[in-house]
Each structure stands twice: as structure tokens, then as C-alpha cells.
C-alpha positions in Angstrom: 0.0 0.0 0.0 1.3 3.4 -0.9 1.8 6.1 1.7 -0.2 9.2 0.6 0.7 11.3 3.7 4.5 10.9 4.2 4.9 14.1 6.2 2.5 13.2 8.9 4.2 10.0 10.1 7.3 10.0 12.1 9.8 7.2 12.0 10.2 5.1 15.1 13.4 5.6 17.1 13.8 3.4 20.2 14.8 5.3 23.4 18.4 4.9 24.5 19.3 3.7 27.9 20.4 6.9 29.8 21.3 5.0 33.0 24.8 4.6 31.8 25.5 8.3 32.2 26.4 9.5 35.7 24.7 12.7 36.7 26.9 15.6 37.5 26.3 17.2 40.9 25.9 21.0 41.0 28.7 22.7 43.1 27.7 23.1 46.7 26.7 26.5 47.8 27.4 27.8 51.2 23.9 29.1 51.7 25.1 32.6 52.5 24.1 35.4 50.2 26.5 38.4 50.2 25.4 41.9 49.4 27.1 45.3 49.3 25.3 47.4 51.8 21.7 48.1 52.7 20.9 49.4 49.2 21.9 46.1 47.6 19.9 44.2 50.3 16.8 46.3 49.5 17.2 45.6 45.8 17.6 41.8 46.3 14.5 40.0 45.0 12.5 37.8 47.4 9.7 35.5 46.4 6.2 36.0 48.0 5.9 34.4 51.4 9.6 33.8 51.9 12.5 35.2 54.0 16.2 35.3 53.2 19.4 36.1 55.2 21.6 38.6 53.4 25.2 39.2 54.8 26.8 42.6 54.3 30.3 42.2 52.8 31.3 45.8 53.8 30.0 46.1 57.4 29.4 43.9 60.4 25.7 43.7 59.6 23.2 41.3 58.2 19.7 41.7 56.8 16.6 39.6 56.9 14.5 40.4 54.0 10.9 39.0 53.9 8.0 39.3 51.5 4.5 38.6 52.6 2.0 36.6 50.5 1.1 39.7 48.5 4.7 40.4 47.7 5.2 43.4 49.9 8.9 43.3 51.1 10.2 44.3 54.5 13.8 44.3 55.7 15.3 44.1 59.2 18.9 45.2 59.9 21.1 43.6 62.6 24.6 44.4 63.7 27.0 41.7 64.9 30.3 41.5 66.6 32.8 38.7 67.5 32.8 37.3 71.0 36.1 36.0 72.3 35.9 32.9 74.4 38.5 32.5 77.2 41.1 29.7 76.7 40.5 28.1 80.1 37.1 29.1 81.4 36.7 28.7 85.1 33.6 26.7 86.0 31.3 28.8 88.2 29.9 27.2 91.3 26.1 26.9 91.1 24.6 29.4 93.4 21.6 28.1 95.2 19.2 30.8 96.5 18.7 30.8 100.2 15.4 29.2 101.1 13.3 31.1 103.7 9.9 30.4 105.1 9.1 34.1 105.1 6.9 35.6 102.4 8.5 38.4 100.4 7.4 42.0 101.2 4.8 43.3 98.8 4.0 47.0 98.5 0.2 47.2 98.7 -0.1 51.0 98.7 -1.2 51.1 95.0 -4.2 48.8 95.7 -7.7 49.4 97.1 -9.7 47.4 99.6 -12.9 45.6 98.6 -14.9 48.1 100.6 -13.4 51.1 98.8 -14.0 49.4 95.4 -17.7 48.7 96.3 -18.2 52.3 97.3 -16.8 53.6 94.1 -18.8 51.1 92.1 -22.1 52.2 93.8 -21.2 55.9 93.2 -20.7 55.2 89.5 -24.0 53.2 89.3 -25.9 56.1 90.9 -24.4 58.6 88.4 -25.3 56.3 85.5 -28.8 55.9 86.8 -29.2 59.7 87.3 -28.1 60.3 83.7 -30.3 57.6 82.2 -33.5 58.5 84.1 -35.7 61.0 82.3 -35.6 64.5 83.8 -38.8 66.3 84.3 -38.7 70.0 84.5 -41.6 72.2 85.3 -41.9 75.7 84.0 -43.7 78.4 85.9 
């Protein structure tokens, strides 16, 4: 049978076995993104709903840039400094607080008694009642 549509058929090519090839691994990244100052940190793109740590290569500062779900970015700036740890740190003895049976002194001068509170509450209720009750005035 003659093929009337030779352009519409493709010739069959069997797939080659790609398992023989070893995949190349991408070079490992340190996970630290370096920027040149706060202006570069502000210009760094961040995806919606994510945060990224940006280290300043010029100053002892780092930035945390975030974008909310709508894509509105915000940036926080932090300064850092190196702490030096002593070569032979002396262990400190654990200090146990003295236990006493006495209750600590509490200053109660800023508080009111229940009686004083009840008196103030009744005064307020009387004022509210007098404001809410209809006033009748008589004219002569």
C-alpha cells in the first residue's frame, strides 16, 4: 500500500538507555548570600511568602528580607560582633538561693480594699442611673 501522507508520520526511534551516564552534581553553595550594603539588600529580589538572610560584605551587619503573601517586602537590619571565648574558662559554682519560710514583702499602697471598690462602684452606678433617668422640669 502506498503512503499518501508521508509528512504526517514520524519514523520510530527506540529510546536509548540513559542510566549509563552519571549525573553531575551541582557545586555546593554555602547558603550565604552576600550583598554590598543596605541598598543592595533592599534591591535583592525575594519571592512571595519567603524570607532570606543577606550578609553585608562591607560592614558587620546582616539583613533579613521578607516578603508577605502579596509580595510586599520588608527588611530588618542587625549588627553583629565577634565574641572572644577564654582559653581556660573557670567553671562557676552553682549558686543556690537561700530558702526562707518568710513571704516576700509586697507594697500594697497602690491597691484598694474591697470596701473602697464597692463604694466607688455604687457611686458610679448612681451617676449612671441619674443620667439615664428622664428628667422632668416644670416651668412656671
